[in-house]
C-alpha positions as CSV (number, residue, x, y, z in Angstrom):
1,M,0.0,0.0,0.0
2,I,1.0,3.6,-0.6
3,D,1.9,5.8,2.4
4,L,0.3,9.0,1.2
5,G,2.7,11.3,2.9
6,D,2.5,15.1,3.0
7,E,3.0,15.7,-0.7
8,M,0.2,13.3,-1.8
9,E,-2.1,14.7,0.9
10,A,-1.5,18.2,-0.4
11,T,-2.3,17.0,-3.9
12,I,-5.6,15.5,-2.6
13,V,-6.5,18.9,-1.1
14,R,-5.6,20.7,-4.4
15,L,-7.7,18.3,-6.3
16,Q,-10.8,19.4,-4.4
17,L,-11.0,22.1,-7.2
18,A,-10.8,19.4,-9.9
19,I,-13.4,18.1,-12.3
20,I,-13.3,14.7,-13.8
21,A,-14.3,14.8,-17.5
22,K,-15.6,11.4,-18.8
23,P,-15.8,10.8,-22.5
24,I,-19.4,9.8,-23.3
25,T,-19.2,9.9,-27.1
26,A,-15.8,9.2,-28.4
27,P,-15.4,7.9,-31.9
28,P,-12.0,6.8,-32.8
29,P,-9.4,8.1,-32.2
30,V,-9.6,8.3,-28.4
31,P,-9.5,11.9,-27.2
32,T,-6.2,13.2,-26.0
33,T,-5.2,16.0,-23.6
34,A,-4.6,18.1,-26.7
35,D,-8.2,17.5,-27.8
36,V,-9.5,18.7,-24.5
37,E,-7.2,21.8,-24.5
38,A,-8.4,22.5,-28.1
39,M,-12.0,22.2,-27.0
40,F,-11.5,24.9,-24.4
41,A,-9.6,27.1,-26.7
42,N,-12.0,26.8,-29.6
43,H,-15.5,26.3,-28.1
44,Y,-15.2,27.6,-24.5
45,Q,-13.0,30.7,-24.9
46,A,-15.3,32.8,-22.7
47,S,-15.3,30.2,-19.9
48,P,-12.9,29.8,-17.1
49,Q,-9.9,27.8,-18.3
50,P,-8.4,24.9,-16.3
51,V,-4.9,25.6,-15.0
52,E,-4.0,22.0,-15.7
53,I,-5.5,19.1,-17.7
54,S,-4.2,15.7,-17.0
55,Y,-5.1,12.3,-18.4
56,F,-6.5,9.6,-16.0
57,P,-7.4,7.0,-18.7
58,P,-10.0,7.0,-20.1
59,D,-10.9,10.3,-18.3
60,F,-9.4,13.7,-17.9
61,I,-8.9,15.8,-14.8
62,L,-9.6,19.5,-15.2
63,Q,-7.8,21.4,-12.4
64,F,-9.0,24.9,-11.4
65,D,-7.3,27.5,-9.3
66,N,-10.4,28.9,-7.5
67,K,-13.8,27.8,-6.5
68,K,-15.7,30.3,-8.7
69,N,-14.1,29.0,-11.9
70,Y,-14.6,25.4,-10.8
71,D,-18.3,25.9,-10.0
72,I,-18.9,27.7,-13.4
73,V,-17.4,24.8,-15.5
74,L,-19.0,22.1,-13.3
75,S,-22.4,23.8,-13.8
76,Y,-22.2,23.0,-17.6
77,Q,-22.6,19.2,-16.7
78,I,-21.1,18.4,-20.2
79,L,-18.5,19.7,-22.5
80,T,-18.9,19.1,-26.2
81,D,-17.5,20.1,-29.6
82,N,-17.8,18.6,-33.1
83,K,-15.8,15.4,-32.1
84,Y,-16.3,14.6,-28.5
85,T,-18.7,15.0,-25.6
86,F,-17.6,14.7,-21.9
87,S,-19.8,14.4,-18.8
88,L,-18.5,16.5,-15.9
89,A,-18.4,15.5,-12.2
90,P,-16.5,16.6,-9.2
91,W,-13.2,14.7,-8.7
92,T,-13.0,12.6,-5.6
93,H,-10.1,10.8,-4.2
94,D,-11.9,7.5,-4.6
95,A,-12.8,8.0,-8.2
96,R,-12.9,4.7,-10.0
97,C,-11.2,2.9,-7.1
98,H,-12.2,-0.3,-5.5
99,L,-13.3,0.2,-1.9
100,E,-13.1,-2.6,0.7
101,A,-13.7,-2.6,4.4
102,W,-11.3,-4.5,6.5
103,K,-13.0,-5.3,9.8
104,I,-11.9,-8.8,10.8
105,P,-9.2,-8.8,13.6
106,V,-6.5,-11.4,12.6
107,N,-3.4,-12.9,14.1
108,I,-0.7,-14.0,11.6
109,D,2.3,-16.1,12.4
110,I,5.0,-15.8,9.7
111,H,7.7,-18.4,9.3
112,G,10.7,-18.1,7.0
113,I,11.8,-14.4,7.3
114,P,15.6,-14.5,7.5
115,P,17.2,-12.9,10.5
116,H,18.6,-10.0,8.6
117,A,15.2,-9.2,7.2
118,F,13.4,-9.1,10.6
119,H,12.2,-5.5,9.9
120,P,8.8,-3.8,9.7
121,K,9.4,-3.2,6.0
122,S,9.4,-6.9,5.4
123,L,6.0,-7.2,7.0
124,S,4.7,-4.4,4.8
125,V,5.9,-6.0,1.6
126,L,4.2,-9.3,2.6
127,L,1.0,-8.1,4.1
128,D,0.0,-4.6,3.0
129,P,-2.2,-5.9,0.1
130,Y,-4.1,-8.1,2.6
131,C,-4.0,-6.6,6.1
132,D,-3.6,-3.4,8.0
133,I,-0.8,-4.1,10.4
134,E,-1.5,-2.8,13.9
135,A,1.1,-4.5,16.0
136,Y,3.9,-7.0,15.6
137,T,6.6,-8.9,17.5
138,M,9.3,-11.4,16.7
139,D,10.5,-14.4,18.5
140,K,14.2,-14.8,17.4
141,K,14.4,-18.2,19.2
142,S,11.6,-19.7,17.1
143,G,12.1,-17.5,14.1
144,I,8.4,-16.6,14.1
145,R,7.1,-13.1,13.4
146,T,3.6,-12.5,14.8
147,V,1.4,-9.8,13.4
148,E,-2.0,-8.4,14.7
149,G,-4.1,-6.5,12.3
150,T,-7.4,-6.2,10.4
151,A,-8.3,-7.9,7.2
152,R,-11.2,-8.6,4.9
153,S,-11.3,-12.1,6.3
154,V,-9.0,-14.8,7.8
155,S,-8.9,-16.5,4.4
156,S,-7.9,-13.4,2.6
157,I,-4.3,-13.7,3.9
158,P,-2.3,-16.1,1.7
159,V,-0.7,-19.1,3.3
160,T,2.6,-18.7,1.3
161,G,4.5,-15.7,0.0
162,F,8.0,-14.6,-1.0
163,L,10.2,-11.9,0.5
164,S,12.8,-10.6,-2.0
165,Y,15.4,-7.9,-2.0
166,P,18.0,-6.8,-4.6
167,Q,21.7,-6.7,-4.0
168,R,23.6,-4.6,-6.5
169,T,27.2,-5.5,-7.2
170,G,29.3,-4.1,-10.0
171,Y,27.3,-4.5,-13.2
172,E,24.7,-6.9,-12.0
173,T,21.7,-7.1,-9.6
174,V,21.2,-10.3,-7.7
175,I,17.7,-10.9,-6.3
176,H,17.5,-12.8,-3.0
177,T,14.2,-14.5,-2.6
178,F,13.0,-16.3,0.6
179,P,9.8,-18.4,0.7
180,V,7.6,-17.7,3.7
181,T,4.5,-19.3,5.2
182,M,1.8,-17.5,7.0
183,Q,-0.7,-19.1,9.4
184,T,-3.7,-16.8,10.0
185,S,-6.3,-17.1,12.8
186,L,-9.1,-14.9,14.1
187,L,-7.8,-12.6,16.8
188,T,-10.2,-12.9,19.7
189,I,-8.2,-11.1,22.4
190,P,-5.7,-8.6,21.1
191,R,-2.3,-8.8,22.7
192,R,-1.3,-5.5,21.2
193,Y,2.4,-6.0,20.9
194,S,4.8,-3.1,21.4
195,S,5.5,-3.1,17.6
196,G,9.2,-3.7,18.1
């Protein structure tokens, strides 16, 4: 999973003044950013102009610098010229994404992580697509890394996986890959490890 970070969070805030333009009649060829720019230049000269147009296939994001211009263009509901027609809607950070609620508390015992990779980054690589890691611990004597988190279901966590890292030497990169196994169970009483 992506850690949004400050820069991405700032972009989400900026995109609150963005409109998603979806092509609804697009004969070949598929419209390009240049086509949308030309539409504004030739057919919407008196309208507020986007400060930026970006492609989010198959849609376009029209970025505005102020709420007034954003509201004016959004009120059109469609943009059209002789070649293309676009429906307009406010951009949202979950536009076209798959939303999934992870509510099931899980406990995952991971076997096979080599000692030099006993690190939180290793857990993220293995589990981020399947689980929100809330706490973890490692038992160096048994070699087991235990994770507590939330997931879609107990069965959504794979039973096997691979942990890989590159090692660059001279003119080559050697990929080290370690097979791991994961045993997942329903977490009934959280232990809430210290995450260390």
